[in-house]
C-alpha positions in Angstrom: -94.0 24.5 73.3 -91.3 25.3 75.9 -89.5 22.0 75.2 -89.5 22.6 71.5 -88.2 26.1 72.0 -85.4 24.8 74.2 -84.5 22.2 71.6 -84.4 24.9 68.9 -82.1 27.0 71.0 -79.7 24.2 71.4 -79.6 23.3 67.8 -76.5 22.5 65.7 -75.9 26.0 64.3 -76.7 27.7 67.7 -73.7 25.9 69.2 -71.4 27.6 66.7 -70.3 31.2 67.0 -72.1 33.6 64.6 -69.0 34.5 62.5 -68.2 30.8 61.8 -71.7 29.7 60.7 -71.5 30.8 57.1 -68.2 28.9 56.7 -69.8 25.8 58.3 -72.7 25.9 55.8 -70.4 26.4 52.9 -68.3 23.4 54.0 -71.3 21.2 54.0 -72.3 22.3 50.5 -68.6 22.0 49.4 -68.6 18.4 50.7 -71.5 17.5 48.4 -69.8 19.0 45.3 -66.6 17.2 46.0 -68.4 14.0 46.6 -69.9 14.2 43.1 -66.4 14.4 41.6 -65.2 11.6 43.9 -68.1 9.4 42.9 -67.5 10.0 39.1 -63.8 9.5 39.3 -63.4 6.8 41.9 -64.5 3.4 43.0 -65.7 1.0 40.4 -65.5 3.7 37.7 -61.8 4.3 38.3 -61.1 0.5 38.3 -63.3 0.1 35.2 -61.3 2.9 33.4 -58.0 1.2 34.4 -59.2 -2.1 33.1 -60.2 -0.5 29.8 -56.7 1.0 29.6 -55.3 -2.5 30.0 -54.4 -2.7 33.7 -53.6 -6.2 35.2 -54.2 -7.4 38.8 -50.8 -6.1 40.0 -51.5 -2.6 38.5 -55.0 -2.6 40.1 -53.4 -3.3 43.5 -50.9 -0.5 42.8 -53.8 1.8 41.7 -55.4 1.3 45.1 -52.1 1.9 46.9 -51.1 5.2 45.3 -53.5 7.5 47.2 -52.4 6.0 50.5 -48.7 6.1 49.6 -49.2 9.8 48.7 -50.2 10.4 52.3 -46.5 10.3 53.1 -46.3 13.7 51.5 -48.5 15.1 54.2 -45.4 15.4 56.4 -44.1 17.8 53.8 -47.6 19.3 53.6 -47.5 20.3 57.3 -44.2 22.1 56.5 -45.8 23.9 53.6 -48.7 25.0 55.8 -46.2 26.4 58.4 -44.3 28.3 55.7 -47.4 29.6 54.0 -49.1 30.6 57.3 -52.6 29.8 55.8 -54.3 26.5 55.6 -57.0 28.0 53.4 -54.5 29.1 50.7 -52.7 25.8 50.7 -56.0 23.9 50.5 -57.4 26.0 47.6 -54.1 25.9 45.6 -53.5 22.2 45.8 -57.2 21.5 45.3 -57.0 23.4 42.0 -53.9 21.5 41.0 -55.7 18.2 41.8 -58.6 19.1 39.5 -56.2 20.1 36.7 -54.3 16.8 37.0 -57.6 14.9 36.8 -58.4 16.9 33.6 -55.3 15.3 32.1 -56.4 11.9 33.3 -59.8 12.3 31.8 -58.4 13.4 28.4 -56.0 10.4 28.2 -58.2 8.5 25.6 -57.4 11.2 23.1 -53.7 10.3 23.0 -52.8 7.0 24.6 -54.5 4.7 22.1 -51.9 5.3 19.4 -49.8 2.1 18.8 -46.6 3.7 19.9 -48.0 4.4 23.4 -49.7 1.0 23.9 -47.0 -0.3 26.3 -46.8 3.0 28.2 -50.5 3.6 28.4 -51.2 2.3 31.8 -48.0 3.8 33.3 -48.9 7.3 32.0 -52.2 6.9 33.8 -50.6 5.7 37.0 -48.1 8.6 36.9 -50.9 11.2 36.6 -52.9 9.5 39.3 -49.9 9.6 41.6 -49.6 13.4 40.9 -53.3 13.8 41.6 -53.0 11.8 44.8 -50.1 13.9 46.1 -52.1 17.1 45.5 -55.1 15.5 47.3 -52.9 14.5 50.2 -51.6 18.0 50.8 -55.1 19.3 50.4 -56.3 16.8 53.0 -53.9 17.8 55.7 -54.6 21.5 55.2 -58.4 21.0 55.3 -58.2 18.7 58.4 -56.2 21.2 60.4 -58.4 24.0 59.2 -61.7 22.3 60.1 -60.3 21.2 63.5 -60.0 24.9 64.4 -63.2 26.0 62.7 -65.6 23.5 64.3 -66.0 23.6 68.1 -65.1 20.3 69.8 -68.6 19.8 71.3 -70.3 19.7 67.9 -67.7 18.1 65.6 -69.6 14.8 65.6 -72.8 16.4 64.5 -71.0 18.6 61.9 -69.3 15.6 60.3 -72.5 13.5 60.4 -74.5 16.4 58.8 -71.8 17.0 56.2 -71.5 13.3 55.4 -75.3 12.8 55.2 -75.8 15.5 52.6 -72.7 14.3 50.7 -74.0 10.7 50.8 -77.4 11.6 49.4 -75.8 13.5 46.5 -73.2 10.8 45.9 -75.9 8.1 45.7 -77.9 10.1 43.1 -74.7 10.7 41.1 -73.6 7.0 41.3 -76.9 5.7 40.0 -76.9 8.0 37.0 -73.2 7.4 36.3 -73.7 3.6 36.5 -76.5 3.7 34.0 -74.6 5.9 31.7 -71.5 3.7 31.6 -73.6 0.5 31.2 -75.5 1.9 28.2 -72.4 3.4 26.7 -70.4 0.1 26.9 -73.3 -1.9 25.6 -73.2 0.2 22.4 -69.4 0.1 22.0 -67.1 -2.9 22.2 -63.7 -1.4 21.5 -61.5 -0.2 24.4 -61.0 3.1 22.7 -64.7 3.9 22.5 -65.4 2.5 25.9 -62.8 4.8 27.4 -64.6 7.8 25.8 -67.5 7.1 28.1 -65.3 7.4 31.2 -63.8 10.6 29.7 -67.2 12.2 29.6 -68.1 11.0 33.1 -64.8 12.3 34.6 -65.1 15.6 32.8 -68.6 16.2 34.4 -67.1 15.3 37.8 -64.2 17.8 37.4 -66.8 20.6 36.8 -68.3 19.9 40.2 -64.8 19.7 41.7 -63.9 23.1 40.3 -67.2 24.5 41.8 -66.1 23.3 45.2 -63.0 25.4 45.1 -65.2 28.5 44.8 -66.9 27.7 48.1 -63.5 26.9 49.7 -62.3 30.4 48.9 -65.4 31.9 50.6 -64.9 30.1 53.9 -63.5 31.7 57.0 -60.2 30.6 58.4 -59.5 31.1 62.1 -56.0 32.3 63.1 -53.4 29.5 63.4 -52.5 28.8 67.0 -48.9 29.9 67.8 -46.5 27.0 68.1 -43.2 26.7 69.8 -40.2 27.7 67.8 -38.7 24.3 67.5 -37.0 22.5 64.6 -39.5 20.9 62.2 -38.0 17.4 62.5 -38.2 17.7 66.3 -41.9 18.5 65.9 -42.3 15.3 63.9 -41.1 13.2 66.8 -43.8 14.6 69.1 -46.7 12.3 67.9 -44.5 9.2 68.4 -43.5 10.4 71.9 -47.2 10.8 72.9 -48.0 7.3 74.1 -51.8 7.7 73.7 -51.6 9.1 70.2 -49.0 6.4 69.3 -51.4 3.6 70.4 -54.1 5.3 68.3 -51.8 5.2 65.3 -51.0 1.5 65.8 -54.7 0.7 65.9 -55.4 2.7 62.8 -52.6 1.0 61.0 -53.8 -2.4 62.0 -57.4 -1.6 61.1 -56.5 0.0 57.8 -54.3 -2.9 56.8 -57.0 -5.5 57.6 -59.6 -3.6 55.5 -57.1 -2.7 52.7 -56.1 -6.2 51.9 -59.6 -6.9 50.4 -60.8 -3.3 49.6 -59.9 -3.0 46.0 -60.7 -6.6 45.1 -64.4 -6.2 45.9 -64.9 -4.3 42.7 -62.6 -6.6 40.7 -64.5 -9.6 42.0 -67.8 -8.1 41.0 -66.7 -7.0 37.5 -64.5 -10.0 36.5 -65.8 -13.0 38.5 -69.4 -12.3 39.2 -69.9 -10.3 35.9 -72.1 -7.7 37.6 -73.0 -4.7 35.4 -71.9 -1.2 36.6 -75.6 -0.2 37.1 -76.0 -3.0 39.6 -72.7 -2.1 41.3 -73.9 1.4 41.8 -77.1 0.1 43.3 -75.1 -1.7 45.9 -73.4 1.6 46.6 -76.8 3.2 47.0 -77.7 0.6 49.6 -74.5 1.4 51.4 -75.2 5.1 51.1 -78.7 4.8 52.5 -77.3 2.8 55.4 -74.6 5.4 55.9 -77.2 8.2 56.1 -78.9 6.3 58.9 -75.5 5.7 60.5 -74.4 9.3 60.3 -77.7 10.4 61.9 -77.4 7.7 64.7 -73.7 7.9 65.4 -73.5 11.7 64.9 -76.0 12.3 67.7 -74.3 9.8 69.9 -70.6 10.6 69.6 -70.8 14.0 71.2 -72.6 12.4 74.2 -70.6 9.2 74.8 -67.3 9.8 73.0 -65.4 8.4 70.1 -63.6 5.4 71.7 -66.7 3.4 72.6 -68.2 4.2 69.2 -65.0 3.0 67.4 -65.2 -0.4 69.2 -68.9 -0.9 68.6 -68.8 0.0 64.9 -65.5 -1.9 64.5 -67.2 -5.1 65.6 -70.0 -4.6 63.1 -67.6 -3.6 60.3 -65.4 -6.6 60.9 -68.0 -9.0 59.4 -68.4 -7.1 56.1 -66.0 -9.3 54.1 -67.5 -12.4 55.7 -70.8 -11.9 53.9 -68.9 -11.9 50.5 -67.9 -15.5 51.1 -71.5 -16.5 50.2 -72.0 -14.3 47.1 -72.5 -16.1 43.8 -73.1 -15.0 40.2 -76.8 -15.8 40.5 -77.3 -14.7 44.1 -76.6 -11.1 45.2 -78.4 -11.1 48.5 -75.2 -11.3 50.6 -73.7 -8.4 48.7 -76.8 -6.4 49.6 -76.4 -7.3 53.2 -72.7 -6.6 53.2 -73.2 -3.1 51.7 -75.9 -2.2 54.2 -73.8 -3.4 57.2 -70.7 -1.6 55.7 -72.6 1.7 55.2 -74.1 1.6 58.7 -71.0 0.7 60.7 -68.3 2.4 58.6 -70.1 5.7 59.0 -69.5 5.4 62.7 -65.9 4.2 62.2 -65.2 7.3 60.2 -66.7 9.7 62.7 -65.0 7.9 65.6 -61.6 7.9 63.9 -61.8 11.6 63.1 -63.0 12.4 66.5 -60.2 10.4 68.2 -57.6 12.0 66.0 -58.8 15.6 66.7 -59.3 15.0 70.4 -55.9 13.3 71.0 -53.9 15.8 69.1 -53.0 19.1 70.9 -54.2 22.3 69.4 -50.5 23.4 69.2 -49.0 21.8 66.1 -52.0 19.7 65.4 -51.2 19.8 61.6 -48.0 17.9 62.4 -49.9 15.3 64.4 -52.4 14.9 61.5 -49.7 14.7 59.0 -47.8 12.0 60.9 -51.0 10.1 61.4 -51.9 10.2 57.7 -48.4 9.3 56.6 -47.9 6.3 58.8 -51.4 4.9 58.4 -51.2 5.7 54.7 -48.1 3.6 54.4 -49.8 0.7 56.1 -52.9 1.1 53.9 -50.7 1.3 50.8 -49.0 -2.0 51.5 -52.3 -3.7 52.3 -53.5 -4.1 48.7 -50.1 -5.4 47.6 -50.2 -7.9 50.5 -53.8 -8.7 49.6 -52.7 -9.5 46.0 -49.9 -11.7 47.3 -52.4 -13.5 49.7 -54.8 -13.9 46.8 -52.2 -15.6 44.7 -51.2 -17.8 47.7 -54.9 -18.8 48.3 -55.6 -19.5 44.6 -56.3 -23.2 44.3 -56.5 -23.8 48.0 -59.6 -24.9 49.8 -60.7 -25.0 53.5 -63.7 -27.0 54.6 -65.5 -25.8 57.8 -68.8 -27.6 58.3 -71.0 -26.9 55.4 -69.0 -23.9 54.3 -66.3 -24.1 51.7 -63.6 -21.4 51.7 -61.6 -21.3 48.5 -59.5 -18.8 46.5 -60.5 -15.2 47.2 -63.0 -16.4 49.8 -60.1 -17.3 52.0 -58.9 -13.7 51.7 -62.3 -12.5 52.8 -62.1 -14.8 55.9 -58.6 -13.6 56.7 -59.7 -9.9 56.5 -62.6 -10.7 58.9 -60.3 -12.3 61.5 -57.6 -9.5 61.2 -60.3 -6.8 61.7 -61.5 -8.5 64.9 -58.0 -8.8 66.3 -57.1 -5.2 65.5 -60.0 -4.0 67.8 -58.2 -5.3 70.8 -55.8 -2.3 70.6 -58.7 0.2 71.1 -58.9 -0.9 74.8 -55.4 0.6 75.4 -56.4 4.1 74.2 -56.9 6.3 77.2 -59.8 8.7 77.1 -62.3 10.2 79.6 -65.1 8.0 78.3 -66.3 5.2 80.6 -69.3 4.1 78.7 -69.2 0.4 77.5 -70.4 -0.7 74.1 -73.6 -2.2 75.5 -74.4 0.8 77.6 -73.8 3.1 74.7 -76.1 1.2 72.4 -78.8 1.3 75.2 -78.8 5.1 74.9 -80.2 4.9 71.4 -83.7 4.9 72.8 -83.0 8.2 74.6 -81.4 9.8 71.6 -84.2 8.6 69.3 -81.9 9.4 66.4 -83.1 6.6 64.2 -86.5 5.2 65.2 -86.5 2.1 63.0 -83.2 1.0 64.6 -84.7 1.5 68.0 -87.6 -0.8 67.1 -85.2 -3.7 66.8 -83.1 -2.6 69.7 -83.8 -5.6 71.9 -82.5 -8.1 69.3 -79.5 -6.0 68.3 -78.5 -5.2 71.9 -78.4 -8.9 72.7 -76.2 -9.5 69.7 -73.8 -6.7 70.4 -73.6 -7.7 74.0 -72.4 -11.1 72.9 -70.0 -9.6 70.4 -68.5 -7.3 73.1 -68.1 -10.3 75.4 -66.2 -12.1 72.7 -63.8 -9.2 72.3 -63.3 -9.0 76.1 -62.7 -12.7 76.2 -60.2 -12.6 73.3 -58.2 -10.0 75.2 -58.0 -12.2 78.3 -57.7 -15.5 76.4 -60.4 -17.3 78.6 -63.5 -17.5 76.5 -65.2 -20.1 74.4 -65.6 -18.2 71.1 -67.6 -20.8 69.3 -70.5 -20.8 71.9 -70.7 -17.0 71.9 -70.7 -16.8 68.1 -73.6 -19.3 68.0 -75.5 -17.3 70.5 -74.9 -14.1 68.5 -76.1 -15.7 65.3 -79.2 -17.3 66.9 -80.3 -14.0 68.5 -79.6 -12.0 65.4 -81.8 -14.1 63.1 -84.8 -11.8 63.3 -82.6 -8.8 62.6 -81.2 -10.6 59.5 -84.7 -11.3 58.2 -85.6 -7.6 58.5 -82.4 -6.5 56.7 -83.1 -9.0 53.9 -86.7 -7.8 53.5 -85.5 -4.1 53.3 -82.8 -5.0 50.8 -85.3 -6.7 48.5 -87.8 -3.9 48.8 -85.0 -1.3 48.0 -84.0 -3.4 45.0 -87.5 -3.4 43.6 -88.1 0.3 44.2 -84.8 1.3 42.6 -85.4 -1.0 39.5 -88.8 0.7 39.0 -87.4 4.1 39.3 -84.4 3.5 37.0 -86.6 1.9 34.3 -88.5 5.2 34.0 -85.4 7.2 33.3 -83.5 4.8 31.1 -85.2 6.0 27.9 -84.2 9.6 28.5 -80.6 8.6 29.2 -80.4 6.6 26.0 -81.5 9.6 24.0 -78.7 11.7 25.6 -76.1 9.1 24.8 -77.3 8.9 21.2 -76.7 12.6 20.9 -73.3 12.3 22.4 -72.4 9.4 20.0 -73.6 11.4 17.1 -71.4 14.3 18.2 -68.3 12.1 18.3 -69.1 10.7 14.9 -69.3 14.2 13.4 -66.0 15.1 14.9 -64.4 11.8 13.7 
């Protein structure tokens, strides 16, 4: 009883000052509402909408680059915050402008399908998306600086893991329903104009949730902004680059973002155009990633506050590096590797996100932290924006080329997947030069999972996984020194990870069966709803 009482006293909310607790709770709820909008207006649905409007491969790459290019505006955003004197006001204002711009994007099908706008249709869409991305970028810097002061350093990992877990659950439910809706709608309509109406309805519902999130933002508490030195704004912009440790972190983030960005937008294009996978199945892959993310947030969130962000970034970076490698083996009649890829991605990218946020907030000084965050977002955003363009160029270069390696054939876009895997592994070498107070190695950190008991099923396969991660860490150390036989170590990793792979495959198949059974029960109800919506459109027409 005493032990349980002590655990209760040291709970998450008990670590936060009483005046701040309502704001923390509101932030967690707000994150879920914003996730619904992000789910309905992003990912495969956004790309599907662009394809219906007539976007080509270049425009799809540009579509993926716009939000990252907009991060350059965050430098101006930090100046806006300094002039306004309130991160909360800036966040709420630009969040509202973001929602209003998305309302214009959602209503595009009502005007852009006239013949005289046929050539300009996709460019109107891209212009509005750019405006929305700029608003989101300014909102992001205001929110990040605000939350960095609102959440105590010792519980940030648990806060973000808790917030992201709730958001992930809500996002998965929203994604499944949205995928079913779009699939049924498109099966009943073959013209681009009518198919775009389905996305218009979906986006509008998402915007309603987005507007609700602003109400919660306005109710949250804002701590006083820490006083800064009275220095010129452009002189403040130089500070992050003069900080050697923060500069190394920026370089790592640029390299990692570029290596992931060259293939990021093409996963959806590959599924929609090449593998011909329906939207409902694509959302199920997202559900698998979401479930793995929930497990990851629980595991890594409990760990990061104990061992630090740097070891977690290295461990999860190793796991996340192999995500595109699984896609090499995906075929139109075999989705198993896509299931595995999404599970691995969800688990390890949850940790990468927590670790990256933790490193950024820990390395930036409280004074002028908004400037540090803005510079970080701008520079890494530029790298990430160039990545899809470079990925498209590499895709064109690899088209028609073939590489034979044993029994594996790498060709076309599969060569791009391989290149991304290798680039991710190489970028992890930079982490070792970031100076922090943490001295825990990757293997030692993973060994602490048994003590944390954050995720019992993962602990049950700890022996196998620890061996695999030890081999992976040795590979990274050897690559840094240039004195290791990579092939032997990779073989050892694959051999010892065989049992773990079988367990993941079994869980993926079981998840697929359960989700199919559940979706079948609700499909009839969704069809009736769509029939009513179609009837409403016909009456208006």
